[in-house]
C-alpha positions as CSV (number, residue, x, y, z in Angstrom):
1,X,0.1,0.2,0.1
2,X,3.0,2.7,0.9
3,X,4.6,1.9,-2.2
4,X,1.2,2.3,-4.3
5,X,0.6,5.5,-2.5
6,X,4.0,6.7,-3.2
7,X,3.9,6.0,-7.5
8,X,0.2,7.3,-7.0
9,X,1.8,10.6,-5.3
10,X,4.6,10.5,-8.0
11,X,1.6,10.4,-11.2
12,X,0.0,13.2,-9.3
13,X,3.1,14.9,-9.6
14,X,3.7,14.4,-12.9
15,X,7.3,12.7,-11.6
16,X,7.3,9.6,-14.3
17,X,10.7,8.9,-13.9
18,X,10.3,8.5,-9.7
19,X,7.4,6.5,-10.4
20,X,9.1,4.0,-12.6
21,X,11.7,3.9,-10.4
22,X,9.5,2.7,-7.6
23,X,8.1,0.4,-9.9
24,X,11.4,-1.1,-10.7
25,X,12.6,-0.8,-6.7
26,X,9.5,-3.1,-5.9
27,X,10.3,-5.7,-8.4
28,X,13.6,-6.0,-7.0
29,X,12.4,-5.7,-3.3
30,X,10.3,-8.8,-3.9
31,X,7.4,-6.0,-3.5
32,X,4.5,-7.3,-5.3
33,X,3.1,-4.9,-7.9
34,X,-0.9,-5.1,-9.0
35,X,-2.9,-3.3,-11.1
36,X,-3.1,-0.4,-9.4
37,X,0.4,0.2,-9.2
38,X,1.1,-0.5,-12.7
39,X,-1.9,1.9,-13.6
40,X,-0.1,5.2,-11.7
41,X,3.0,4.1,-13.1
42,X,1.4,3.7,-16.9
43,X,-0.4,7.3,-16.0
44,X,2.6,8.7,-14.6
45,X,5.0,8.1,-17.9
46,X,1.5,9.2,-19.9
47,X,1.8,12.8,-18.4
48,X,5.6,12.6,-19.0
49,X,4.9,11.9,-22.4
50,X,7.1,8.7,-22.2
51,X,5.5,6.5,-24.9
52,X,8.0,3.6,-25.1
53,X,7.9,3.1,-21.5
54,X,4.1,3.1,-21.0
55,X,4.2,0.4,-23.3
56,X,6.8,-1.3,-21.8
57,X,4.8,-1.5,-18.8
58,X,1.7,-2.9,-20.6
59,X,3.9,-6.0,-22.2
60,X,5.3,-6.9,-18.7
61,X,2.2,-6.9,-17.0
62,X,1.1,-10.4,-18.1
63,X,4.5,-11.6,-17.2
64,X,3.7,-10.4,-13.3
65,X,0.3,-12.1,-14.0
66,X,-1.1,-8.8,-13.4
67,X,-4.1,-8.0,-14.8
68,X,-4.8,-4.9,-17.1
69,X,-7.9,-3.0,-17.4
70,X,-9.7,0.2,-19.1
71,X,-7.4,2.2,-17.0
72,X,-4.0,0.8,-17.9
73,X,-5.3,0.9,-21.7
74,X,-6.5,4.2,-21.7
75,X,-3.3,5.5,-20.3
76,X,-1.0,3.3,-22.6
77,X,-3.3,4.7,-25.6
78,X,-3.0,8.3,-24.3
79,X,0.7,8.0,-24.2
80,X,1.1,7.1,-27.7
81,X,-1.6,10.3,-29.0
């Protein structure tokens, strides 16, 4: 919950680099990333116009058995616009 709150705060503050770093840190620290984590990180990348990072996150979700939803897809599509 704490990581998700920090990632969401980064998203709201348009700090895509920090959001991405926290998401990666969760993986290396064996902290489970969920749909909320990815949605916030993809949204942060969208706001930072980082479409390549947004699409990479979208691609890696199934590998971690994380379900994608409408929010995930919408943010990824917006990142590519």
